[in-house]
C-alpha positions in Angstrom: -7.2 -59.9 16.3 -10.0 -57.0 15.5 -8.7 -53.9 13.3 -10.4 -51.0 14.8 -10.2 -47.2 13.2 -11.0 -44.5 15.3 -12.3 -41.0 12.9 -12.9 -37.6 14.4 -12.4 -34.3 13.3 -10.2 -33.4 15.9 -9.2 -35.4 18.9 -11.0 -33.0 21.3 -11.0 -34.4 24.3 -9.0 -37.4 24.1 -11.8 -39.6 24.2 -10.5 -41.3 20.8 -7.1 -42.0 21.5 -8.1 -43.7 25.0 -10.0 -46.2 23.0 -7.2 -46.4 20.5 -4.8 -47.3 23.2 -7.3 -50.1 25.1 -8.1 -51.7 21.6 -4.0 -52.0 21.6 -3.4 -53.1 24.8 -6.5 -56.1 24.6 -4.3 -57.4 21.5 -6.1 -56.1 18.7 -4.8 -53.0 16.2 -6.0 -49.6 16.1 -5.3 -46.3 14.2 -6.8 -43.0 15.1 -7.7 -40.5 12.1 -7.9 -36.8 12.9 -9.1 -34.8 10.3 -7.1 -31.5 11.8 -4.9 -31.1 15.1 -6.7 -30.0 17.8 -5.4 -26.8 19.9 -6.1 -28.5 23.3 -3.1 -31.1 22.2 -4.6 -34.3 23.1 -2.3 -37.1 21.3 -2.6 -37.5 17.2 -1.6 -40.8 15.2 -2.4 -40.1 11.4 -3.3 -36.5 11.4 -4.7 -35.0 7.5 -4.5 -31.4 8.3 -7.1 -30.9 6.6 -8.1 -26.9 6.3 -12.2 -25.8 7.3 -12.5 -28.3 9.4 -15.5 -27.9 12.4 -14.4 -25.1 15.2 -11.7 -23.3 12.4 -11.5 -19.8 12.2 -13.5 -20.4 9.0 -16.1 -22.5 10.1 -17.3 -19.9 12.5 -17.3 -17.1 9.9 -19.4 -19.5 8.0 -21.4 -20.3 11.1 -22.3 -16.6 11.5 -23.0 -16.1 7.9 -25.4 -19.0 7.3 -27.0 -17.7 10.5 -27.2 -14.3 9.2 -28.7 -15.7 5.8 -31.5 -18.2 7.4 -34.0 -17.5 10.2 -33.3 -21.4 11.2 -30.5 -20.6 13.3 -29.7 -24.4 14.2 -28.8 -27.2 11.1 -30.8 -29.5 12.7 -34.5 -30.4 11.9 -36.9 -32.8 14.5 -38.0 -35.5 12.4 -40.2 -39.1 13.0 -36.3 -40.4 12.6 -35.0 -38.0 15.2 -33.0 -35.1 15.0 -31.5 -34.9 12.0 -29.0 -32.8 10.0 -30.4 -30.9 6.5 -28.2 -28.1 4.8 -30.5 -24.9 5.0 -29.8 -23.8 1.5 -28.8 -24.9 -1.9 -25.7 -22.8 -0.8 -24.5 -24.4 2.1 -25.2 -27.5 0.1 -22.7 -26.2 -2.4 -20.2 -24.9 0.3 -20.0 -28.7 1.8 -19.4 -30.2 -2.0 -16.4 -27.5 -2.6 -14.8 -28.6 0.9 -15.6 -32.5 0.0 -13.2 -31.4 -3.6 -11.0 -29.5 -1.5 -10.2 -32.2 0.6 -10.6 -35.3 -1.6 -6.7 -35.3 -2.7 -5.0 -35.4 0.6 -7.9 -38.2 2.1 -7.4 -40.6 -0.8 -3.7 -40.3 -0.4 -4.0 -41.2 3.5 -6.0 -44.0 2.4 -3.7 -45.4 0.0 -0.6 -44.8 2.5 -2.0 -46.1 5.9 -4.2 -48.7 3.9 -7.3 -47.2 5.5 -10.0 -49.4 3.8 -8.4 -52.6 5.6 -10.2 -52.6 9.3 -12.9 -54.3 10.2 -14.7 -51.9 12.6 -14.8 -48.0 11.9 -16.0 -45.9 14.8 -17.3 -42.3 13.4 -16.9 -39.9 16.4 -19.7 -37.3 16.2 -21.2 -39.5 13.4 -19.4 -37.9 10.4 -17.3 -39.4 8.1 -14.2 -38.5 5.9 -16.5 -36.6 3.4 -20.0 -34.8 4.0 -21.5 -37.2 1.2 -20.8 -40.0 2.8 -18.7 -41.7 -0.1 -15.8 -43.6 1.7 -18.3 -45.1 4.4 -20.8 -46.1 1.4 -17.6 -48.1 -0.1 -16.6 -49.4 3.1 -20.5 -50.5 3.9 -20.3 -52.1 0.3 -17.3 -54.1 1.3 -18.8 -55.4 4.6 -17.1 -53.4 7.2 -19.4 -52.4 10.3 -20.1 -49.0 10.9 -20.3 -47.5 14.3 -21.7 -44.1 15.1 -20.3 -42.3 18.4 -22.1 -39.3 19.8 -20.7 -36.9 22.5 -20.9 -33.5 23.2 -23.3 -31.2 21.1 -23.4 -33.7 18.1 -27.0 -34.5 17.7 -28.2 -31.9 20.2 -27.1 -29.0 17.9 -26.4 -30.9 14.4 -28.2 -33.7 14.5 -27.7 -37.1 13.0 -26.2 -37.0 9.3 -29.0 -39.1 7.5 -26.4 -40.8 4.9 -24.4 -42.0 7.3 -27.1 -43.5 9.9 -28.5 -45.5 7.3 -25.0 -46.9 6.6 -24.7 -47.3 10.8 -24.8 -50.7 12.1 -24.2 -49.4 16.0 -24.9 -45.9 17.2 -23.6 -45.0 20.8 -23.9 -41.7 22.6 -22.7 -40.7 25.8 -25.1 -37.8 26.2 -28.2 -39.2 28.1 -30.5 -36.8 26.8 -29.3 -37.9 23.1 -31.8 -40.7 23.9 -34.7 -38.5 23.7 -33.6 -37.1 20.4 -32.8 -40.2 17.8 -34.2 -43.6 18.1 -31.6 -46.5 18.1 -29.3 -45.2 20.4 -27.0 -47.2 23.3 -25.8 -45.1 26.1 -22.1 -45.6 27.1 -20.0 -43.8 29.8 -16.6 -42.3 28.5 -13.7 -44.0 28.7 -11.2 -42.6 31.2 -7.8 -43.2 32.7 -8.5 -42.2 36.3 -5.5 -43.6 37.5 -3.4 -41.2 35.7 -4.3 -38.3 38.3 -3.0 -38.0 41.9 -5.9 -37.6 44.5 -5.1 -34.1 46.2 -4.4 -34.6 49.8 -4.2 -31.0 51.1 -6.1 -27.6 50.6 -4.8 -24.2 50.3 -5.5 -21.9 52.8 -6.9 -19.7 50.3 -9.4 -22.0 48.5 -8.7 -22.0 44.5 -11.9 -22.8 42.6 -11.6 -23.8 39.3 -13.6 -23.4 36.1 -12.3 -24.7 32.7 -14.8 -23.8 29.5 -14.3 -24.4 26.2 -17.6 -22.6 25.2 -18.4 -20.1 27.5 -22.1 -19.8 26.4 -23.0 -23.7 27.4 -21.0 -23.7 30.6 -22.5 -20.6 31.6 -19.3 -19.4 32.4 -20.6 -15.2 33.2 -22.9 -16.5 36.2 -19.9 -18.5 37.3 -17.9 -15.8 37.4 -20.1 -13.2 38.9 -21.1 -15.5 41.7 -17.3 -16.7 42.4 -16.1 -13.2 42.4 -19.3 -12.7 44.9 -17.5 -15.4 47.0 -14.2 -13.9 47.0 -15.8 -10.9 48.9 -17.1 -13.0 51.2 -14.6 -15.5 51.8 -11.1 -16.3 51.8 -11.4 -17.8 48.1 -9.7 -17.2 44.7 -11.3 -17.5 40.9 -8.9 -19.4 38.7 -10.5 -19.3 34.9 -8.5 -22.2 33.0 -8.9 -21.2 29.4 -7.3 -21.4 26.0 -4.6 -23.2 27.5 -3.1 -26.7 26.1 -4.5 -29.4 28.1 -1.3 -30.6 29.9 -1.1 -27.0 31.2 -4.6 -26.8 32.1 -4.0 -30.2 34.1 -1.3 -28.8 36.1 -3.2 -25.6 37.1 -6.3 -27.7 37.8 -4.2 -29.7 40.7 -3.3 -27.1 42.6 -7.3 -26.7 42.8 -9.9 -26.9 45.8 -13.1 -26.9 44.2 -14.5 -27.3 40.6 -17.3 -25.9 38.7 -18.2 -27.3 35.4 -21.3 -25.7 34.4 -24.7 -23.9 35.1 -27.6 -23.5 32.7 -29.9 -25.8 30.7 -27.9 -26.3 27.8 -26.2 -28.9 28.5 -27.8 -32.9 28.5 -25.3 -34.7 30.9 -23.6 -31.9 32.9 -20.5 -33.6 33.2 -17.9 -34.5 30.6 -14.0 -35.2 30.6 -13.4 -31.9 32.1 -15.1 -33.1 35.5 -13.9 -36.3 35.2 -10.3 -34.8 35.7 -11.7 -33.1 38.9 -13.2 -36.1 39.6 -10.2 -38.1 39.7 -7.9 -35.7 41.7 -10.8 -35.9 44.4 -11.6 -32.0 43.8 -15.5 -31.4 44.7 -17.3 -30.4 41.7 -20.4 -28.4 40.9 -22.5 -28.7 37.8 -26.1 -29.0 36.2 -27.9 -31.9 36.0 -31.8 -32.1 34.4 -33.8 -34.1 36.8 -33.9 -37.3 34.5 -30.3 -37.5 34.3 -30.2 -37.0 38.2 -32.6 -39.9 38.7 -30.6 -42.0 35.8 -27.5 -41.4 38.0 -28.3 -41.7 41.6 -25.4 -42.2 43.2 -23.5 -39.4 41.4 -21.1 -37.3 43.3 -21.9 -33.9 42.0 -23.0 -30.8 44.1 -25.9 -29.9 41.8 -26.8 -26.3 41.1 -28.1 -24.1 38.8 -28.0 -20.1 38.1 -30.2 -19.4 40.9 -28.5 -21.9 43.4 -24.7 -22.1 42.3 -24.3 -18.9 45.4 -25.8 -21.0 48.0 -24.4 -24.2 47.1 -20.7 -23.0 46.5 -20.9 -21.2 49.4 -22.2 -24.4 51.4 -19.0 -26.5 50.0 -16.5 -23.3 51.1 -17.8 -23.5 54.4 -18.0 -27.2 54.8 -14.6 -28.8 54.9 -16.0 -32.4 55.6 -18.7 -31.9 52.8 -15.3 -31.2 50.6 -13.6 -34.3 51.4 -16.8 -36.5 51.4 -17.3 -35.6 47.9 -13.9 -35.7 46.9 -13.8 -39.4 47.9 -16.8 -39.9 46.3 -15.9 -38.4 43.1 -12.6 -40.8 42.8 -14.8 -43.8 43.1 -17.8 -42.8 41.1 -15.0 -41.9 38.0 -13.7 -45.6 38.8 -16.9 -47.3 39.0 -18.1 -46.0 35.7 -15.8 -44.9 33.5 -12.1 -46.9 33.9 -11.0 -46.9 30.2 -10.8 -50.8 30.5 -14.5 -51.5 31.5 -15.5 -49.3 29.2 -13.9 -50.7 26.5 -14.9 -54.1 27.0 -18.5 -52.5 27.5 -18.0 -51.8 23.8 -17.0 -55.4 23.1 -20.3 -56.5 24.8 -22.5 -55.0 22.1 -20.3 -56.2 19.1 -20.7 -59.7 20.5 -24.8 -58.9 20.8 -24.8 -58.0 17.3 -23.0 -61.1 16.0 -19.2 -59.4 15.1 -17.2 -61.4 17.3 -17.0 -64.7 19.2 -16.8 -64.9 23.0 -13.0 -64.5 22.2 -13.5 -61.8 20.6 -12.6 -62.9 17.3 -14.1 -61.3 14.3 -17.5 -63.4 12.7 -16.9 -63.3 8.9 -20.9 -63.0 7.5 -21.3 -66.0 5.8 -23.5 -64.5 3.0 
């Protein structure tokens, strides 16, 4: 039996808790540690409820302050080793040191209470440890533990890898196709998703409902999406459904009443889809999004209606006017989600990586280092 700990700042899209569920389903022992509770209300396990985490009001204020003090808006630097995070000043470095000191008592208390040093494999979502100075991950590495960095979203694209963590990591995985060009040694993996939890829509509304569910408007191109859908409302019997700032369960209920989905338009993203789209695909809802040409070639059997800010209006109108196209894209979407994102299949693919690295035997049992 493997003991696998997943660590993330917040369980943003439920990926970490899905992995934990399937590790346990496969007979292993797994826990999830989150630094803070997520506003989306995904499942929690051991939540430390720490202040000043990524996405908090203080974090956003700090980002604005740092951007006003430094001409370099991004925290990442492109080097021969890939895209790397570095503090932009001694002031920023000091802030992380102070935050680590503030967090330390609560973290060490949780380590003792939940025996968090007694796992075999540690999955660090976003490639970050408990502390920015990586002290606990260094300790785990010295104890012979296996370290996995698991990148998703904008982790490498905007922030870059944390160098100390990267040097300690034994396996680096990303769910973002464009990350592969930003850092060497990354392995691609599809997001795990429980497709069967979602019922396929059987009927459409008389007035077609077009949903869009942004967490970050600028990244998703929300203003352009609203503009185009409002234009379609004037021309056709459709309505805009903006799902924003809702708990996840409520957001799912609203999505289930919709007929067409638009994930994102623009060029700031890499893969063009994530959990947001997997939910609509699993429901059989035709979904529009932007793809880079390279990613479209990587996934030639994808079911998406590919758009950009200039083509969104024409492609959306095509979907609105063509009921057969909507049905076909809906069927293709669910089949695609099952083929590539089934949670059990994705979890087994991670175990296959363990075997390749010699961590486990063919039955999945941990192999101890002979040294």
